[in-house]
ZAMI-11808 format. One line per 4 residues: number of its first residue (from 1); their letters; for each residue y, x, z of N, C-alpha, C. Coordinates in steps of 0.001 Angstrom, whole numbers, plus 500000, padded with zeros to 6 digits. Atoms other than C-alpha are relative to their C-alpha. Layout:
N
NUM = a = Y X Z Y X Z Y X Z; ...
END
This chain:
303
1 = mgek = 499020 500865 500030 499880 499963 500057 501317 500954 499970; 498787 499207 500300 503147 501763 498670 501187 499476 500619; 498594 500436 499545 506567 501712 500331 500811 499442 498908; 499038 500585 500983 508911 499471 498607 501249 499379 500673
5 = lsit = 498888 500687 499474 512442 498389 499303 501092 500000 498916; 499000 500166 501149 514687 497094 496479 500574 498634 500019; 499226 501349 500025 517215 494412 495861 500415 499787 498586; 499405 500402 501271 518057 492547 492564 500918 498864 500237
9 = llgt = 499104 501048 499684 521201 490589 492635 499833 498941 498810; 500273 501125 501031 520290 487376 490844 501316 499266 499650; 498618 500680 500252 523856 485874 491313 500904 500600 500867; 499023 499284 499185 526934 487637 492424 501245 499152 500131
13 = gcps = 498837 500890 499918 529348 484679 492248 500150 499170 501249; 499469 500721 498818 530750 482010 494595 500073 498549 499564; 500026 501270 500448 531415 478380 494374 500708 499735 498582; 499208 500110 501268 533837 478923 491329 498890 500228 498907
17 = vstt = 501042 499867 501102 531791 478308 488063 500284 501284 499273; 499891 498795 500863 531255 481472 486015 498832 500116 499228; 501107 499761 500838 529144 482205 483129 499439 501245 500052; 500398 498641 499706 528774 485785 484112 499471 500285 501408
21 = rygp = 500300 499918 498722 528351 485487 487772 499446 498664 500507; 500505 501147 499538 525889 482916 488861 500016 499831 501471; 499854 500226 498558 525509 481441 492320 499294 500994 500814; 500474 498921 499114 524594 483632 495357 498351 499824 500104
25 = anlv = 501469 499921 499876 520879 484644 495341 499583 501396 499720; 500484 498621 500163 519019 487930 495733 498526 499966 500143; 501489 499730 500008 515434 489088 495084 499789 501318 500783; 500172 498749 499307 514267 491594 497619 498405 500298 500161
29 = hcge = 501356 499440 499808 510954 493577 497578 500084 500895 501244; 500098 499373 498666 510107 494740 501178 498794 500188 500474; 501455 499835 499863 506868 496405 501626 499394 499332 498754; 500761 500848 501010 504542 494066 499774 500453 498631 499928
33 = mtll = 499465 501414 499998 506659 490990 500447 500920 499889 498825; 499004 500260 501043 508689 489394 497723 500730 498776 500479; 499102 500974 499344 511605 487475 499146 501174 499608 499219; 498768 500481 500660 514429 485342 497862 500941 499673 501177
37 = vdvg = 498989 500247 499117 517665 485362 499813 501041 499022 499355; 499242 500960 500539 519550 482196 499167 499616 499590 498632; 500401 500579 501256 519171 480010 496085 501040 499175 499344; 498902 500455 500582 522470 479479 494423 499672 499551 498564
41 = sgat = 500040 500495 501312 523206 477914 491002 499427 501170 499000; 500606 499190 501055 520968 479477 488267 498927 500962 500594; 500802 499020 499507 518749 481340 490641 498671 500034 499338; 501286 500202 500614 515586 480048 489025 499992 500726 498536
45 = qrlv = 499902 499299 501322 516712 481330 485538 500224 501379 500169; 499820 498528 499721 517740 484643 486996 498622 500596 500478; 501328 499557 499683 514298 484967 488454 499227 500382 498849; 500716 499821 501377 512753 484633 485076 500614 501224 499269
49 = gcgt = 499297 498937 500688 515430 486966 483720 499683 501314 500417; 500433 498869 499563 514295 489673 485917 498472 500315 500037; 501417 499867 500157 510589 489207 485133 499146 499471 500994; 500974 500574 498977 509324 487176 487991 500255 498376 499958
53 = sgaa = 500019 501355 499927 509258 483487 489042 499961 499488 501437; 500173 500617 498753 509304 481134 491984 498584 500033 500621; 501387 499953 499659 505599 481278 492029 499630 501404 500937; 500254 498650 499305 505796 484950 493333 500592 500137 501355
57 = idal = 499255 499755 498784 508065 484436 496228 499290 499606 501275; 500768 500118 498777 506522 484847 499612 500907 499161 501078; 499158 500898 499123 509467 483314 501535 501392 500033 499441; 498571 500106 500436 512925 482038 500925 500888 500061 501349
61 = lith = 499231 499980 498723 515559 483027 503487 501400 499558 499585; 498649 500682 500128 518841 480982 503832 500895 500596 500902; 498930 499317 499115 521933 482735 505119 500742 498834 500786; 499177 501120 499299 523759 479363 505885 500013 498807 499085
65 = ihtd = 500112 501288 500604 524127 475833 504824 501282 499806 499281; 498781 500088 500778 526845 476026 502108 499519 499728 498609; 500566 500408 501289 526295 474389 498642 499769 501201 498999; 500192 498986 501098 526769 477560 496568 498791 500834 500449
69 = hlvd = 501268 499231 499761 523783 479098 498429 498860 499217 500071; 501334 500774 499914 521432 476209 498283 499933 498945 498935; 499942 501015 500953 522281 474124 495280 498722 499880 499154; 501227 499872 500820 519158 475319 493346 498732 499789 500748
73 = lyqf = 501251 500123 499054 516668 474502 496239 499005 499282 499313; 500966 500845 500599 514984 471680 494463 499411 500453 498649; 500439 499277 501271 514923 473421 491081 499079 501100 500299; 500911 498867 499670 513338 476461 492697 498584 499331 500347
77 = iits = 501284 500567 499618 510614 474185 494287 499208 499351 498860; 500706 500555 501039 509832 472143 491178 499575 500979 498914; 500326 499118 501065 509916 475011 488822 498852 500968 500384; 501059 499219 499478 507696 477037 491072 498628 499338 499754
81 = whqn = 501220 500825 500247 505085 474234 490705 499627 500126 498465; 500244 499845 501381 505523 474416 486904 499542 501411 499598; 500572 498459 500122 504964 478230 487255 498759 500237 500461; 501400 499798 499430 501614 477646 488749 499830 500368 501391
85 = rdrk = 500143 499540 498767 502357 478359 492335 498968 499267 500733; 501209 500421 499368 499188 477858 494297 499959 500027 501464; 499816 499868 498409 500435 478198 497941 501217 499316 500357; 498831 500771 499388 502863 476562 500336 501336 500819 499793
89 = qviy = 498585 499434 499952 506598 477250 500237 500232 500369 501560; 499557 499626 498591 507900 479122 503416 501547 500219 499843; 498436 500020 500020 511632 478701 504249 500411 500479 501400; 499263 499624 498688 513680 480419 506998 501398 499728 499866
93 = gppg = 498603 500216 500079 517111 479337 507701 500730 499451 501368; 499283 500393 498681 519637 478095 510318 499656 498505 500324; 500202 501320 499623 519289 474874 512327 500661 499039 499137; 499567 501050 501124 519600 471842 509985 499308 500193 498677
97 = irdf = 500582 499662 501383 517699 473514 507172 498798 499050 499791; 501096 500889 500311 514620 471289 507918 500484 498716 499529; 499504 501274 500437 516627 468198 507649 500528 499860 498461; 499464 499872 501368 518178 469433 504422 498880 500006 498994
101 = vdat = 501133 499938 500902 514877 470343 502825 499343 498609 499938; 500700 501310 500105 513302 466891 503873 500915 499049 499197; 499196 500954 500609 516330 465004 502628 499984 500330 498372; 499958 499523 501422 516356 467060 499235 498601 499478 499347
105 = mavw = 501328 500418 500608 512590 466267 498711 499920 498560 499988; 499883 501647 500167 513212 462430 499497 500802 499580 498903; 499122 500392 501102 515905 462314 497016 499155 499973 498687; 500776 499800 501218 513448 463416 494300 498668 499407 499963
109 = aser = 501492 500406 499715 510273 461695 495733 499500 499288 498765; 500584 500915 501101 509841 459034 492990 499876 500722 498784; 499948 499263 501260 510583 461374 490167 498895 501018 500111; 501235 498968 499679 508010 464003 491692 498801 499263 499787
113 = elri = 501320 500698 499881 505396 461363 492160 499586 499633 498463; 500290 500286 501441 505745 460428 488454 499493 501242 499203; 500471 498726 500594 505383 464014 487349 498610 500310 500403; 501301 499711 499455 502341 464496 489622 499013 499210 499231
117 = rwek = 500921 500842 500678 500662 461477 488098 499852 500373 498523; 500074 499817 501460 501446 462331 484527 499570 501439 499509; 500347 498646 500483 501136 466044 484363 498666 500511 500543; 501529 499785 499590 497825 466237 486378 499726 501470 500214
121 = rasl = 500275 498558 499726 498208 469914 487579 498964 500109 501007; 501164 499704 499160 495476 471467 489469 500438 500124 501511; 499673 499705 498677 497452 472271 492624 501325 499286 500314; 498890 500513 499553 500105 470519 494656 500620 500925 501188
125 = aafd = 499649 499155 499034 500500 473378 496977 501541 500347 500171; 498662 499621 499959 504053 474195 495925 500964 498989 500743; 499172 500967 499288 505291 470972 497592 499636 499833 501443; 500307 499986 498603 503778 471857 500897 500959 500952 500528
129 = ievh = 498957 499079 499530 506814 473330 502749 499898 500187 501486; 499852 499546 498522 506727 475262 506004 501456 500483 500369; 498492 499705 499693 510300 475410 507509 500053 500601 501380; 499866 499364 498838 511312 477800 510213 501480 500018 500254
133 = eldn = 498669 499913 499675 514657 477213 511872 500279 501082 501013; 499570 498740 499332 516363 480359 513227 501185 499653 501007; 498780 500134 499084 518599 480144 516286 500257 501112 500889; 499821 498902 499267 518289 483531 517586 499969 501197 499068
137 = egli = 500121 498757 500723 518729 487123 516356 498707 500596 500220; 501124 499087 499762 515836 489479 515912 499005 500006 498833; 501044 499815 500919 512626 490251 514034 499372 498616 499536; 500557 501169 500437 511338 487313 511949 498647 500228 499161
141 = ldqa = 501131 499578 500847 508756 489072 509605 499687 501404 500159; 500577 498660 499776 506543 492041 510196 498599 500013 499497; 501314 499946 500572 503875 492372 507700 500050 500583 498688; 500108 499382 501419 502663 493929 504445 500988 501160 499753
145 = ggrv = 499253 498707 500140 504501 497160 505165 501573 499717 499991; 498469 500134 499961 507973 495412 505591 500365 499347 501286; 499490 500733 498760 510150 494062 508427 501316 499283 499594; 498753 500797 500293 512772 491370 508255 500561 499598 501277
149 = svvm = 499177 500403 498808 515446 490709 510953 501147 499365 499713; 498831 500920 500159 518187 488132 511337 501025 500483 500908; 498772 499531 499165 521724 488997 512529 501023 498885 499804; 499043 501001 500070 524328 486485 513353 501366 500646 499442
153 = vehq = 498694 499543 500593 527631 486904 511208 500993 498934 500360; 498845 500792 499687 531011 485207 511419 500553 499319 498758; 499521 500736 501126 531608 482460 508829 500431 498632 500465; 499552 501140 499412 533122 479908 511052 501084 499242 499128
157 = pvep = 500629 501006 499177 533573 476840 510943 498514 499801 499583; 501416 500194 500296 530093 477127 509230 499229 500913 500873; 500876 499271 499086 527607 478243 512017 498939 499374 500477; 499984 498616 500071 525451 479668 512635 499778 500408 498401
161 = afgf = 500165 499451 501273 525465 481882 509586 499375 501442 500282; 500784 498814 499837 523205 484842 509061 500262 501066 498986; 500316 498900 500934 522834 488250 507486 498386 500337 500272; 501475 499610 499859 519354 489808 507095 499842 501529 499872
165 = vfea = 500274 498517 500153 518059 493371 507600 498548 500117 499683; 501262 499799 500530 515150 494592 505624 499663 501449 500179; 500284 498602 499830 513235 497763 506532 498463 500204 499445; 501255 499596 500570 510208 499462 504853 499996 501640 500055
169 = gdkk = 500029 498427 499840 509076 503080 505824 501333 500371 500830; 498710 499608 499391 512258 504823 506740 501237 499542 499272; 498884 500589 500784 514467 502774 504382 500510 498738 500592; 499456 501128 499352 516903 500105 505584 501049 499419 499057
173 = lvvs = 499204 500819 500954 518706 497409 503536 500653 498860 500879; 499180 501038 499268 521388 495061 505017 500641 498989 498975; 499367 500947 500750 522512 491775 503316 500837 499237 500950; 498996 500520 499061 525712 490441 504862 499875 498386 500194
177 = gdtr = 499676 501431 500157 525545 486728 503775 501499 499850 500024; 498512 500245 500110 528992 485142 503956 500518 500190 501364; 499441 499675 498677 531149 486565 506735 501308 500626 499863; 498831 499286 499903 534537 487788 507709 499485 501400 500654
181 = ycdn = 500489 498704 499298 534545 491440 509071 499436 499672 501282; 500839 500420 498876 531942 491358 511764 499402 501236 500629; 500513 498827 499189 531323 493974 514434 498575 499820 500250; 501507 500194 499752 527767 492462 515074 499256 500472 498660
185 = lvra = 500601 499574 501185 526914 493063 511408 500033 501550 499947; 499914 498531 499953 528230 496648 511691 498913 500618 500871; 501061 499502 499204 525938 497281 514621 498565 499937 499441; 501267 500319 500553 522970 495761 512912 499792 500895 498726
189 = aqga = 500078 499058 501243 523784 498048 509779 499990 501365 500226; 500004 498664 499736 523784 501283 511563 498921 500773 499294; 500902 499105 500686 522217 503972 509401 499364 499425 498719; 500588 500711 501116 521416 501509 506514 500175 500938 498873
193 = dlvv = 499936 499368 501271 520689 503072 503152 500873 499298 499104; 499268 500677 500841 522353 500261 501550 500513 498659 500667; 499396 501252 499517 524787 497469 502631 500513 499176 498792; 499655 500999 501053 524997 494530 500298 500992 498910 500625
197 = hevf = 499032 500716 499292 528207 492753 501201 500878 499113 499230; 499152 500918 500738 530312 489806 500131 501504 500470 500054; 498793 499394 500148 533930 490358 499256 500959 499044 499475; 498966 500880 500488 537201 488427 498780 501196 500853 499598
201 = vhgq = 498888 499147 500598 539981 489947 496631 501227 499250 500162; 498793 500614 499704 543317 488927 498023 500976 500072 498769; 498964 499804 501040 546088 488094 495538 499439 499589 498569; 500535 500284 501306 543669 487118 492692 499528 498560 499816
205 = mpvk = 500385 501402 500146 543236 483514 493469 501395 499315 500217; 498711 500548 499869 546551 481840 492607 500112 498551 500663; 499804 501302 499552 547895 478683 494385 500349 499125 498782; 499677 500792 501178 547701 476216 491452 498922 498866 500006
209 = gtrt = 500841 501160 500034 546168 472892 490599 499878 499380 501319; 500208 500568 498711 544587 471301 493671 499987 500977 501275; 499996 499021 498853 544535 474474 495603 501294 500106 500665; 498726 499840 499179 547076 474735 498424 500003 501431 500647
213 = kegl = 499884 498575 499293 548341 477854 500187 499265 499883 501342; 500690 499985 498887 546893 476629 503415 498395 499941 499826; 501412 499919 500255 543509 476027 501947 499449 501327 499480; 500388 498713 500445 543472 479422 500251 499938 501016 501111
217 = anva = 499976 499182 498785 544302 481070 503597 498779 499691 500810; 501174 500309 499377 541406 479197 505137 498807 500645 499469; 501197 499389 500703 538942 480446 502497 500009 501493 500365; 500033 498465 499845 540137 484037 502894 499707 500319 501466
221 = ayht = 500407 499740 498631 539737 483790 506696 498581 500101 500331; 501383 499934 499773 536090 483400 506531 499126 500854 499123; 500521 499011 501008 535438 486003 503951 500602 501438 500471; 499530 498742 499682 535779 489840 504080 500794 500488 498921
225 = astd = 499169 499556 500981 538725 491154 502326 499592 501310 499311; 500426 498787 500783 538349 493895 499616 500678 501308 500685; 499456 498861 499297 540642 496049 501771 499360 500344 501296; 500702 499806 498750 538297 495722 504833 498482 500257 499833
229 = vgkv = 501439 499822 500089 534850 495841 503231 499419 501313 500121; 500452 498575 499834 534691 499582 503063 499810 500381 501369; 500144 499646 498533 535112 499756 506798 498623 499652 500535; 501330 500430 499636 531901 497886 507271 499047 501117 499734
233 = aara = 500904 499109 500401 529919 500508 505364 500324 501323 500757; 499529 498895 499286 531968 503314 506945 499511 500067 501304; 500265 500044 498764 531530 502261 510398 498409 499826 500390; 501522 500066 499977 527781 501615 509789 499347 501371 499692
237 = gagc = 500642 498730 500493 527293 505037 508451 498989 499774 498871; 500901 500314 501097 525770 503598 505394 499898 500895 498890; 500198 499122 501140 524429 505423 502405 500826 499531 498758; 499384 500587 501175 525873 503042 499746 500482 498573 500380
241 = lllt = 499477 501419 499846 527921 499791 499568 499955 499362 498639; 500048 500816 501210 527108 497187 496933 500626 498635 500260; 499153 501129 499766 529603 494321 496524 499469 498861 499144; 500527 501291 500613 528454 490770 495728 500763 498786 500493
245 = hivp = 499149 501146 499635 529621 487189 496219 501525 500116 499775; 498612 499565 500247 532766 488196 494549 500979 498825 499789; 499049 501138 500078 535693 485855 495073 501265 500681 499663; 500588 500892 501076 537099 485146 492590 499119 500769 499023
249 = pdad = 500974 499343 500784 534315 485921 490083 500536 500922 498873; 499387 499237 501008 536773 487254 487531 500899 501172 500539; 499161 498978 499412 538357 489699 489920 500003 501236 499273; 499794 498692 500610 539628 493015 488600 498937 501024 500648
253 = rlrl = 500965 499008 499371 536654 495522 489111 500595 501145 500399; 499494 498643 499618 538633 498611 489229 500932 499935 501092; 499209 500233 498750 541040 497195 491855 499113 499843 501200; 500990 500261 498954 538021 495982 493849 499494 501346 500490
257 = lsea = 500611 498770 499748 536448 499340 493618 500945 500932 500778; 498906 499154 499489 539646 501175 494510 500218 499722 501549; 499729 500480 498609 540254 499115 497666 498905 500130 500919; 501022 499791 499131 536759 499399 498856 499747 501398 500392
261 = raef = 500227 498468 499728 536644 503159 498409 500999 500628 500882; 498989 499584 499242 539838 503491 500375 499540 500290 501496; 500585 499810 498679 537758 503324 503499 498661 500443 500186; 501409 499519 500040 534404 504531 502490 499775 501157 499042
265 = dgpv = 500144 498799 500898 533509 507947 501071 498656 499927 499156; 501147 499864 500683 530030 507121 499894 500069 499099 498761; 499962 500770 501248 528978 505342 496702 500352 498543 500126; 499592 501455 499924 530492 501885 496133 499606 499416 498523
269 = ivge = 500332 500577 501232 529056 499594 493436 500465 498707 499909; 499709 501389 500222 530615 496477 492099 498864 499266 499320; 501289 500646 500493 527524 494269 491758 500294 499152 498697; 500111 500836 501076 526567 492461 488577 498690 499288 499988
273 = dlmt = 501253 500754 500090 523956 489715 488016 498901 500839 499324; 501297 499276 500314 520447 491218 487511 500174 501530 500095; 500041 498555 499585 521392 494648 488888 499150 500279 501076; 501059 499695 498975 518552 496239 490824 500465 501349 500658
277 = vdlv = 499828 498677 499364 519009 499035 493449 498560 500111 500745; 501291 499638 499347 515688 500648 494513 500300 501191 500846; 499653 499068 498921 516072 502473 497784 498921 501130 500108; 501166 498979 499883 512683 504348 497474 500196 500956 498736
281 = ectv = 499870 499172 501058 513365 505710 493940 501500 500506 499819; 498527 499570 500066 517163 506029 494655 500662 499683 498640; 499564 500282 501345 518048 504348 491364 500749 498712 500056; 499246 501199 500234 520484 501632 490127 499761 499712 498532
285 = chgn = 500385 500420 501370 519424 499660 487017 500759 498694 499722; 499323 501165 500479 521532 497254 485023 499907 499961 498463; 500146 500050 501446 520425 496295 481492 499250 501294 499677; 500591 498807 500502 519656 499480 479657 500594 501270 500695
289 = vtfa = 499389 498956 499264 521623 501587 482141 499324 500306 501308; 500777 499589 498796 519794 503554 484918 500702 501206 500465; 499449 498737 499537 521518 506121 487146 499485 500188 501549; 500555 499588 498671 520503 507971 490396 501037 499774 501152
293 = lpsv = 499123 499908 498733 521937 507504 493870 499521 501134 500867; 500406 498870 499109 522022 510339 496366 499000 499432 501161; 501004 500431 499127 519160 510125 498821 500438 500257 501409; 499542 499830 498668 521291 511004 501855 501094 499003 500209
297 = kpgk = 498912 501065 499691 523929 508898 503675 501299 500690 500331; 498810 499273 499820 527180 510451 503064 501273 499194 500563; 498921 500837 499694 529355 507548 504285 500908 500507 501043; 499152 499612 499061 532563 508312 506094 499971 498983 501178
301 = rtg = 499952 500894 498807 532677 506930 509686 501410 499984 500487; 498593 500083 499589 536002 505603 510826 499912 499351 501449; 500040 500474 498706 537050 504489 514367 499735 498546 500089
END
């Protein structure tokens, strides 16, 4: 059983509709586990786009109950059945996720029953759903050469909201979920080889249409500013910072890179849909482009 720890950004966007940045979702290989973190708009298409499917997912991990992180849930369930899933679904998420799953399944019950009768597939296991509601931090999975822990982050008024820590061998990957700058996440990310963090670029979401100045300030208040995100990686002593959940999705990439690098000396990557970072091979792949990452943790630590 070989050591594996990698992440593929299936969707690097946010609630704003984008044809280049789909909804938040991440495919993580941790030990021999294949995990999906969040299931935003287009997640099922992106899974196929990176050569896998819902049938291969061992567990779905939900960071918090917000539409952009959950809107493809039923699509994920029904397509995994179409993709010949022959085992139950396993879902981990915050309190309330069980009711959400039950309600989602109930909405589509009559349509699903019609499909079952007509399509006559050999297995219905994909519709057997085991839900684990998480209300504490700590280890939730320790199997198949990998470990997964949950950490509380700050996305109030949405609470609880989680980040996840993945470990395999001596490698460590941290996914922030949605959060403002959070000391608790920094502590959990100490020594991480890679921090995958959400980001909000100030000044690039104008007040226009139905958006108000107060509403924009509220949105900014529960995300991490591009001028602060580098501090997270620096104070965690991380090896690399990968930016995702980019608000707005058409943010200037060079400005975002410059602002993140102002506080962090290590490699900073502006994430793109279907980008893969492999922490064992120390590589980044996107399309036909592959490059190497340093295997040491050079990140600057600030006070």
